[in-house]
C-alpha positions as CSV (number, residue, x, y, z in Angstrom):
1,X,0.0,0.0,0.0
2,X,2.8,2.4,1.0
3,X,4.7,1.5,-2.2
4,X,1.6,2.4,-4.4
5,X,1.2,5.7,-2.6
6,X,4.8,6.5,-3.3
7,X,4.5,5.7,-7.0
8,X,1.3,7.8,-7.2
9,X,3.0,10.8,-5.6
10,X,6.0,10.5,-7.9
11,X,3.7,10.2,-10.9
12,X,1.8,13.3,-9.9
13,X,5.0,15.3,-9.4
14,X,6.3,14.2,-12.8
15,X,3.0,15.1,-14.5
16,X,3.0,18.6,-12.8
17,X,6.6,19.2,-13.9
18,X,5.9,18.1,-17.5
19,X,2.7,20.3,-17.6
20,X,4.7,23.3,-16.2
21,X,7.4,22.9,-18.8
22,X,4.9,22.6,-21.7
23,X,3.0,25.6,-20.5
24,X,6.2,27.6,-20.1
25,X,7.4,26.7,-23.6
26,X,4.0,27.6,-25.1
27,X,3.7,30.7,-23.1
28,X,7.2,31.8,-24.1
29,X,6.4,31.2,-27.7
30,X,3.1,33.0,-27.7
31,X,4.3,36.0,-25.6
32,X,7.5,36.6,-27.5
33,X,7.7,40.3,-28.2
34,X,9.6,42.0,-31.0
35,X,10.2,45.0,-28.8
36,X,11.5,43.4,-25.6
37,X,15.2,44.2,-26.0
38,X,15.9,44.8,-22.3
39,X,17.2,42.2,-19.9
40,X,15.4,42.4,-16.6
41,X,18.0,40.6,-14.4
42,X,21.5,41.1,-15.7
43,X,23.0,39.2,-12.8
44,X,22.0,36.1,-14.6
45,X,23.8,37.1,-17.8
46,X,26.6,34.6,-18.4
47,X,27.8,35.4,-21.9
48,X,27.4,38.0,-24.7
49,X,28.4,37.4,-28.3
50,X,29.0,40.5,-30.6
51,X,29.8,40.5,-34.3
52,X,29.7,42.8,-37.3
53,X,29.6,42.6,-41.0
54,X,33.4,42.7,-41.2
55,X,33.5,39.5,-39.2
56,X,34.9,41.1,-36.1
57,X,33.9,39.0,-33.1
58,X,33.9,39.3,-29.4
59,X,32.7,36.8,-26.7
60,X,32.3,38.4,-23.3
61,X,32.0,35.6,-20.7
62,X,31.5,35.8,-16.9
63,X,33.9,33.8,-14.9
64,X,32.7,35.0,-11.5
65,X,30.6,38.1,-10.5
66,X,32.6,41.1,-11.5
67,X,35.2,39.0,-13.4
68,X,34.7,38.7,-17.2
69,X,36.9,37.6,-20.0
70,X,37.3,38.8,-23.6
71,X,37.5,36.0,-26.2
72,X,38.7,33.7,-23.4
73,X,42.1,35.4,-23.6
74,X,42.1,38.6,-21.7
75,X,40.5,40.1,-18.6
76,X,37.7,42.4,-19.5
77,X,37.4,46.0,-18.2
78,X,35.0,45.9,-15.2
79,X,33.9,49.5,-15.8
80,X,33.0,48.7,-19.4
81,X,31.2,45.5,-18.5
82,X,29.2,47.4,-15.8
83,X,28.1,50.1,-18.3
84,X,27.2,47.5,-20.9
85,X,25.1,45.4,-18.4
86,X,23.3,48.6,-17.4
87,X,22.6,49.3,-21.0
88,X,21.1,45.9,-21.5
89,X,18.8,46.5,-18.5
90,X,17.8,50.1,-19.2
91,X,17.2,50.3,-22.9
92,X,13.6,51.1,-23.9
93,X,11.7,51.6,-27.0
94,X,11.6,55.3,-27.9
95,X,9.3,54.8,-30.8
96,X,8.7,52.3,-33.7
97,X,10.3,53.2,-37.0
98,X,7.8,55.1,-39.2
99,X,6.3,53.0,-41.9
100,X,7.7,55.3,-44.6
101,X,11.3,54.7,-43.3
102,X,10.8,51.0,-42.4
103,X,12.1,49.4,-45.6
104,X,15.2,51.6,-45.8
105,X,15.9,51.1,-42.1
106,X,15.8,47.3,-42.5
107,X,18.1,47.5,-45.6
108,X,20.6,49.6,-43.7
109,X,20.4,47.2,-40.7
110,X,21.1,44.3,-43.0
111,X,24.2,46.2,-44.4
112,X,25.8,47.7,-41.3
113,X,24.3,46.2,-38.1
114,X,26.0,44.4,-35.3
115,X,24.5,41.1,-34.1
116,X,24.1,40.6,-30.4
117,X,23.4,37.3,-28.6
118,X,22.7,37.3,-24.9
119,X,23.0,34.2,-22.8
120,X,21.6,33.7,-19.3
121,X,21.4,31.1,-16.5
122,X,17.8,29.7,-16.6
123,X,16.2,26.9,-14.7
124,X,14.4,23.9,-16.1
125,X,12.2,24.0,-13.0
126,X,11.3,27.5,-11.7
127,X,8.1,27.0,-9.7
128,X,6.9,29.0,-6.7
129,X,10.5,30.0,-5.7
130,X,11.8,26.5,-6.3
131,X,14.7,26.6,-8.9
132,X,16.2,23.4,-10.1
133,X,18.5,22.3,-12.9
134,X,20.2,25.5,-14.0
135,X,21.7,25.7,-17.5
136,X,22.9,28.4,-19.9
137,X,20.5,29.5,-22.6
138,X,20.4,32.0,-25.5
139,X,17.6,34.3,-24.4
140,X,17.9,37.3,-26.9
141,X,19.3,37.9,-30.3
142,X,19.0,41.3,-32.0
143,X,20.7,43.6,-34.4
144,X,22.0,47.1,-33.5
145,X,22.2,49.7,-36.3
146,X,23.4,53.2,-36.4
147,X,22.1,56.4,-34.7
148,X,19.1,58.4,-35.7
149,X,19.6,61.7,-37.4
150,X,19.4,63.6,-34.1
151,X,21.8,61.2,-32.4
152,X,19.3,60.6,-29.6
153,X,18.2,57.1,-30.6
154,X,19.6,53.8,-32.1
155,X,17.9,51.5,-34.6
156,X,17.5,47.9,-33.4
157,X,15.7,44.9,-34.8
158,X,14.9,41.6,-33.0
159,X,15.8,38.5,-34.8
160,X,12.9,36.8,-36.7
161,X,10.9,40.1,-36.4
162,X,9.9,42.4,-39.1
163,X,9.5,45.7,-37.3
164,X,12.6,47.8,-36.3
165,X,12.5,50.2,-33.4
166,X,14.3,53.3,-32.2
167,X,15.8,52.5,-28.8
168,X,17.3,54.8,-26.1
169,X,17.9,54.9,-22.4
170,X,15.6,57.4,-20.6
171,X,17.6,60.3,-19.3
172,X,20.6,59.6,-21.5
173,X,21.2,61.9,-24.4
174,X,23.1,60.0,-27.0
175,X,23.3,56.9,-29.2
176,X,24.0,53.4,-28.0
177,X,25.6,51.5,-30.9
178,X,29.2,52.3,-29.7
179,X,28.5,50.3,-26.6
180,X,28.0,47.2,-28.7
181,X,31.6,47.1,-30.0
182,X,32.7,43.7,-31.6
183,X,36.3,44.7,-31.3
184,X,38.4,42.8,-28.8
185,X,40.6,45.8,-28.1
186,X,37.6,47.9,-26.9
187,X,36.8,45.5,-24.1
188,X,40.2,44.6,-22.6
189,X,41.2,45.7,-19.1
190,X,44.0,48.3,-19.4
191,X,45.8,47.0,-16.3
192,X,49.5,46.2,-16.8
193,X,50.3,45.7,-13.2
194,X,47.9,45.0,-10.3
195,X,49.8,43.5,-7.4
196,X,50.0,44.2,-3.7
197,X,53.4,44.2,-2.1
198,X,53.2,40.7,-0.6
199,X,52.4,39.3,-4.1
200,X,55.6,40.8,-5.7
201,X,58.6,38.4,-5.9
202,X,60.9,40.8,-7.7
203,X,61.1,44.0,-9.8
204,X,63.9,44.7,-12.3
205,X,64.1,48.2,-13.9
206,X,66.7,48.6,-16.6
207,X,67.8,52.0,-18.0
208,X,69.6,50.9,-21.2
209,X,70.6,54.5,-22.0
210,X,71.8,55.1,-18.4
211,X,73.0,51.8,-16.9
212,X,74.0,53.3,-13.6
213,X,70.3,53.9,-12.8
214,X,69.3,50.2,-13.3
215,X,68.4,48.1,-10.3
216,X,66.4,45.1,-9.0
217,X,64.4,44.6,-5.9
218,X,63.9,41.1,-4.5
219,X,61.4,39.9,-1.9
220,X,63.4,37.9,0.6
221,X,60.4,36.9,2.7
222,X,59.1,38.1,6.0
223,X,58.8,41.7,4.7
224,X,62.5,41.9,3.9
225,X,63.7,43.1,0.5
226,X,67.1,43.4,-1.1
227,X,68.2,46.1,-3.5
228,X,70.8,45.4,-6.2
229,X,72.6,47.8,-8.5
230,X,72.5,45.9,-11.8
231,X,75.6,47.5,-13.5
232,X,78.0,46.4,-10.7
233,X,75.8,43.5,-9.4
234,X,76.2,45.0,-6.0
235,X,73.7,44.6,-3.1
236,X,72.9,48.1,-1.7
237,X,72.6,47.9,2.1
238,X,72.1,51.6,2.8
239,X,68.7,52.1,1.1
240,X,65.7,54.0,2.3
241,X,63.2,51.3,3.3
242,X,60.2,53.6,3.3
243,X,60.9,54.8,-0.2
244,X,61.4,51.2,-1.4
245,X,58.0,50.1,0.1
246,X,56.3,53.2,-1.3
247,X,57.7,52.4,-4.7
248,X,56.4,48.8,-4.6
249,X,53.0,50.0,-3.5
250,X,52.6,51.8,-6.8
251,X,52.3,48.5,-8.6
252,X,48.8,48.0,-7.2
253,X,47.2,49.6,-10.2
254,X,49.1,50.6,-13.3
255,X,47.2,51.0,-16.6
256,X,48.1,51.9,-20.1
257,X,46.2,54.6,-21.9
258,X,45.1,52.7,-25.0
259,X,46.3,49.9,-27.3
260,X,47.6,51.0,-30.6
261,X,46.2,49.2,-33.6
262,X,47.3,51.5,-36.4
263,X,50.9,50.5,-36.5
264,X,51.7,52.5,-39.6
265,X,50.6,55.8,-38.1
266,X,52.8,55.2,-35.1
267,X,55.7,53.6,-37.0
268,X,55.8,50.6,-34.7
269,X,58.5,48.7,-36.7
270,X,60.8,51.7,-36.5
271,X,60.0,52.4,-32.8
272,X,60.8,48.9,-31.5
273,X,64.1,48.9,-33.3
274,X,65.3,51.8,-31.2
275,X,66.9,51.4,-27.8
276,X,64.3,51.2,-25.1
277,X,64.2,54.0,-22.5
278,X,63.2,51.5,-19.8
279,X,62.7,47.8,-19.5
280,X,60.5,46.9,-16.5
281,X,60.2,43.2,-15.5
282,X,57.9,42.2,-12.6
283,X,57.7,38.7,-11.3
284,X,54.8,37.6,-9.0
285,X,54.9,35.0,-6.3
286,X,53.4,32.4,-8.6
287,X,56.4,32.9,-11.0
288,X,54.4,34.8,-13.7
289,X,56.7,37.3,-15.4
290,X,55.5,40.6,-17.0
291,X,58.0,42.6,-19.1
292,X,57.3,46.0,-20.5
293,X,59.7,47.7,-22.9
294,X,59.2,51.5,-23.1
295,X,60.3,53.7,-26.0
296,X,60.5,57.4,-26.7
297,X,57.6,58.9,-28.6
298,X,58.3,61.8,-31.0
299,X,57.1,65.1,-29.7
300,X,53.8,66.4,-31.0
301,X,53.9,69.6,-33.0
302,X,53.0,71.9,-30.1
303,X,56.0,70.5,-28.2
304,X,58.5,70.1,-31.0
305,X,58.3,73.8,-31.8
306,X,59.7,74.7,-28.4
307,X,63.4,75.6,-28.3
308,X,64.6,73.2,-25.7
309,X,66.2,70.2,-27.3
310,X,64.6,67.7,-24.9
311,X,61.3,68.4,-26.6
312,X,62.2,66.2,-29.6
313,X,60.5,63.5,-27.5
314,X,57.0,63.7,-26.1
315,X,57.0,65.0,-22.6
316,X,53.7,63.3,-21.6
317,X,53.7,59.9,-23.3
318,X,55.8,56.9,-24.2
319,X,55.2,53.8,-26.3
320,X,55.1,50.4,-24.5
321,X,55.6,46.9,-25.9
322,X,54.4,44.1,-23.7
323,X,52.6,40.7,-23.6
324,X,55.6,39.0,-25.3
325,X,55.6,41.7,-28.0
326,X,52.0,41.1,-29.0
327,X,50.7,44.4,-27.6
328,X,51.8,47.9,-28.4
329,X,50.3,50.7,-26.3
330,X,50.4,54.3,-25.4
331,X,51.3,55.1,-21.8
332,X,51.5,58.3,-19.8
333,X,54.4,59.5,-17.7
334,X,51.7,60.8,-15.2
335,X,50.8,57.1,-14.5
336,X,54.2,55.5,-14.8
337,X,56.6,58.0,-13.2
338,X,56.2,56.5,-9.8
339,X,57.5,53.1,-11.0
340,X,60.3,54.5,-13.1
341,X,62.6,55.8,-10.3
342,X,66.4,55.5,-10.8
343,X,68.6,53.6,-8.4
344,X,69.8,56.8,-6.6
345,X,66.2,57.5,-5.5
346,X,66.4,54.7,-3.0
347,X,69.9,55.3,-1.6
348,X,70.3,57.2,1.6
349,X,72.9,60.0,1.5
350,X,76.0,59.2,3.4
351,X,76.9,61.1,6.6
352,X,79.9,62.6,4.8
353,X,77.8,64.0,2.0
354,X,75.2,65.4,4.5
355,X,78.0,67.1,6.4
356,X,79.5,68.5,3.2
357,X,76.2,69.9,2.0
358,X,75.8,71.8,5.3
């Protein structure tokens, strides 16, 4: 008797689950809207695929909350991901496209639009707060066109739909298509160095044009560090501990300005054949080595017209080659100056020199 009751209960549960799934599928099909571009809960978004007519492609994928990757190769910029997710959540229909402009709008979308695929975590059973069997599912696919004539709206078309819409974000004056970039370079995190002092195993800074300034710092453990003059391979005992620790603390967040993709405009081949101004090598506690070679950048016109000979080079920016030579970027002295100190910066003046200066 008990066995029959158990079988009956299991059968009823299975029937209810099956009915729920069938109703949900039917309901989803019937209620599909060609104007529902927004994503209500972006915390469930797991992946976004973006592509354009030139076959540029980007896959943004969530590893953990607040931690996304670009094409499974690079860390994504948290700031850009946050803006993008807010865009997905806040976009609204400003108006349908007028019938007179409909055909031309669709033709233009077919020619220049970007395709967007949004994936989310969904549950096979989501009933009265009970959520079971999570899996990733493609929930929206739509096409993003260019801006309206007044630049206050963006044309979009849901896949398998016939009516395009003008979309915007309430309170935001501008267009949205630039936020859907399919270019890998536009999504990458700009961080070159991002380590706390205990995570740094060693730092080596070479000055090829001024070898006396070159040095290395090694973490000896238990908050002890050694400083070595590279030219003479001599350990410096009389260094300023506070200055050294302050120097290492600057590696917590160091970012490049932007990646350079137009190598011809910036003469990359010629630049990297010159002698680097600095070669900075940082090794973390796991053994990962990051090397950045920095090169002079020719002065812009407004600087080169000055009389001082030093202005043949840019006073604000340098070129940087990193990621095993794969990436070429623009960096700012304003950001990097604190980690480009010469050896003499750390050395305490001797008693004799202090007495002499008095």
